[in-house]
C-alpha positions as CSV (number, residue, x, y, z in Angstrom):
1,M,118.8,259.0,188.6
2,A,117.2,261.3,186.0
3,F,113.5,262.2,185.9
4,E,111.6,263.5,182.9
5,H,108.0,264.5,183.3
6,F,105.5,264.4,180.4
7,V,101.8,265.3,180.4
8,N,100.3,262.0,181.6
9,Q,103.5,260.1,182.5
10,A,107.1,260.3,183.3
11,L,110.3,258.4,182.8
12,L,113.0,257.6,185.4
13,L,116.4,256.9,184.0
14,D,118.7,254.9,186.3
15,L,122.1,256.2,185.2
16,H,124.0,253.3,186.9
17,T,122.1,250.5,185.2
18,R,121.0,252.5,182.1
19,T,117.4,251.4,182.4
20,F,114.2,253.3,182.0
21,T,111.2,253.0,184.3
22,R,107.8,254.3,183.0
23,L,105.7,256.1,185.6
24,N,102.0,256.9,185.3
25,A,100.6,260.3,186.2
26,D,100.1,259.5,189.9
27,Q,103.5,258.0,190.3
28,S,105.0,261.0,188.5
29,W,103.2,263.3,191.0
30,I,104.6,261.3,193.9
31,V,108.2,261.5,192.5
32,Q,107.9,265.3,192.0
33,H,106.9,265.7,195.7
34,I,109.4,263.4,197.3
35,D,112.3,265.6,198.3
36,G,113.9,263.8,201.2
37,R,112.8,266.5,203.6
38,R,109.1,265.7,203.8
39,P,107.9,262.6,205.5
40,L,105.9,260.2,203.4
41,A,102.8,260.8,205.6
42,T,102.9,264.5,204.4
43,I,103.2,263.4,200.8
44,M,100.2,261.1,201.3
45,T,98.2,263.9,202.8
46,L,99.1,266.2,199.9
47,L,98.1,263.5,197.4
48,A,94.8,262.9,199.1
49,R,94.0,266.7,199.0
50,T,95.2,267.2,195.5
51,F,93.3,264.3,193.9
52,C,90.3,264.3,196.3
53,L,91.2,260.8,197.5
54,D,90.4,259.4,201.0
55,D,93.4,258.8,203.2
56,E,93.4,255.1,202.7
57,Q,93.5,255.4,198.9
58,A,96.4,257.9,199.1
59,Y,98.2,255.7,201.6
60,E,97.9,252.7,199.3
61,M,99.2,254.6,196.3
62,V,102.2,256.1,198.1
63,D,103.0,252.9,200.0
64,T,102.9,250.6,197.0
65,F,104.9,253.0,194.8
66,C,107.6,253.6,197.4
67,K,108.0,249.9,198.2
68,T,108.3,249.1,194.5
69,M,110.9,251.9,194.0
70,L,112.9,250.7,197.0
71,Q,112.8,247.1,195.7
72,Q,114.0,248.1,192.3
73,G,116.8,250.2,193.8
74,H,115.5,253.5,192.5
75,F,114.8,255.0,196.0
76,Y,117.0,254.7,199.0
77,L,116.2,255.5,202.6
78,K,117.5,258.7,204.1
79,Y,116.6,257.3,207.5
80,S,116.5,253.6,207.9
81,S,113.4,253.6,210.1
82,W,110.7,253.4,207.4
83,Q,109.2,250.0,207.2
84,G,106.7,250.7,204.5
85,E,103.9,251.8,206.8
86,I,102.3,255.3,206.7
87,K,100.0,255.9,209.6
88,V,96.7,257.7,209.1
89,T,96.3,259.6,212.4
90,H,92.9,260.4,213.8
91,Y,93.0,263.1,216.5
92,V,90.6,263.2,219.5
93,Q,89.9,265.6,222.3
94,N,91.3,265.0,225.7
95,P,88.2,264.0,227.7
96,D,89.6,265.7,230.8
97,V,89.7,269.1,229.2
98,N,87.0,271.6,230.2
99,I,85.6,274.0,227.6
100,R,83.9,277.3,228.0
101,E,82.4,278.6,224.7
102,E,82.4,282.3,224.8
103,D,80.4,282.8,221.6
104,S,80.6,281.8,218.0
105,D,84.0,283.4,217.8
106,G,85.8,281.1,220.1
107,A,86.3,279.4,223.5
108,L,88.5,278.8,226.4
109,L,90.0,275.3,227.1
110,F,91.4,274.3,230.5
111,N,93.5,271.2,230.9
112,P,93.4,270.2,234.6
113,D,96.3,267.7,234.0
114,T,98.7,270.5,233.1
115,N,96.8,273.6,234.5
116,Q,97.1,275.1,231.1
117,V,94.5,277.4,229.4
118,Q,94.2,277.7,225.7
119,V,92.2,280.4,223.9
120,L,90.6,279.3,220.7
121,N,89.4,281.6,217.9
122,S,86.6,280.5,215.5
123,S,88.9,278.3,213.3
124,G,90.5,276.8,216.4
125,M,87.1,276.0,217.8
126,Y,86.1,274.4,214.5
127,I,89.2,272.2,214.5
128,W,88.4,271.3,218.2
129,K,84.9,270.2,217.2
130,M,86.3,268.1,214.2
131,C,88.6,266.3,216.7
132,A,85.5,265.4,218.7
133,K,84.6,263.3,215.7
134,G,88.1,261.7,215.5
135,C,89.0,263.3,212.2
136,T,92.3,263.2,210.3
137,V,94.3,266.3,209.4
138,T,93.2,265.8,205.7
139,E,89.5,265.7,206.7
140,I,89.9,268.8,208.9
141,I,91.7,270.8,206.1
142,T,89.1,269.8,203.6
143,A,86.3,270.8,205.9
144,I,87.9,274.2,206.7
145,K,88.3,275.0,203.0
146,A,84.7,274.1,202.4
147,N,83.2,275.9,205.4
148,F,85.3,279.1,205.8
149,E,85.5,282.0,203.3
150,D,88.8,283.6,202.2
151,V,90.9,280.8,203.5
152,P,94.5,281.3,202.2
153,D,95.0,278.1,200.2
154,G,98.8,277.9,200.7
155,E,98.7,278.4,204.4
156,V,95.7,276.4,205.7
157,E,97.6,273.1,205.6
158,S,100.6,274.3,207.6
159,D,98.3,276.3,210.0
160,V,96.2,273.2,210.8
161,E,99.2,271.0,211.2
162,E,100.9,273.5,213.5
163,F,97.7,274.0,215.6
164,I,97.2,270.2,216.0
165,A,100.8,269.6,216.9
166,A,100.7,272.3,219.5
167,M,97.4,271.1,220.9
168,T,98.7,267.6,221.0
169,N,102.0,268.5,222.6
170,N,100.1,270.5,225.3
171,G,97.8,267.6,226.1
172,F,94.5,269.1,224.8
173,L,94.3,266.6,221.9
174,G,95.4,263.0,221.6
175,V,95.8,260.3,219.0
176,A,92.9,257.9,218.7
177,N,93.6,254.3,219.5
178,G,94.4,252.3,216.4
179,S,95.8,255.3,214.6
């Protein structure tokens, strides 16, 4: 497979069948970000952030494109578990967790189920409050970029994802039903 990117489109050349597939700008962007290491959900989140789409629009674009590429034999599955579904996950606070807000700079959380204490700084507290609304990672990242000054653009995504993963693994956050 060969890929050639142009300004508003791209071409895929299947070297086995010697056929070209023309890609629009969105499809070209998706191909440039699929590397076999990132899950499709991560690519969907990046697409939503990059083009200011909501999660459902980005999901539909990535899902439809990947299904088409699979059917045409241009993509193959590295892991055979993908069934063409990318879940948009909404995170929620564990209702059993107690919070003690120290001031505007942070808070202490106590999870009585695990006897764990978590100290939150101001950005952790902000994410905690966003989870009270059942927000997605994309919504949280967008809100942090809009509401915090001097946010390092290249780091905020991974920082938020790591924070939410740790908070979920430790039982402070959960996944909303239906996500």
